[in-house]
N, C-alpha and C positions, 0 to 999 in steps of 0.2 A: 828511764827508757823502758818501754813496755817489752814484754817477752813475746816470742812467737806464739801465734794462736793455734798452731798445729799440735795435735795430741802428742804427749811425751817429749816435747821439745822445749828445752830451757834456754835456748839461745835468744839473744836480743833481737827484737824486730828491726829490720832495716828497710823494708819495702811495704807499701800499701798496695794490695791487689784490688783491682776493680773487676768484679766478677758479675757479668750480666745476669746470671741465673741465681745469684745468691748475694748475701751481704758482703760488703768490702771486708777484707781481712788484713791484719798486720802480721807479717811473717818474716822469718830470717832470710838471709840471702840464698841459702841452700834450697829452702822450700819455694822461694820465689822463682828460681830457675826452673823448677819442675812445673809450677803452675803457669808460668808465662808461655809455655809451649802449647797450652790449650787454646783453641780458637776463641777469640773474643775477650780474653783476659788481658788487662793492661796492668803493668807493674810500674809504680811510681816510687822512686827512692825517697826515703824520709830525709828531711833536711839535716837532722842531727844524727844520722846513721853513721856507724863506724864499720866500714867494710874491711 
């Protein structure tokens, strides 16, 4: 399982973020909650994610 792409985060990635103005990112559930509040960002849970 990949780790979160956010700096200084060692948690497992649980969500793929589709960000219109940047590349897609794999992030943990905590960072996904923050990112998903931004306009245009779509959060897709990973099939093998453990929430």
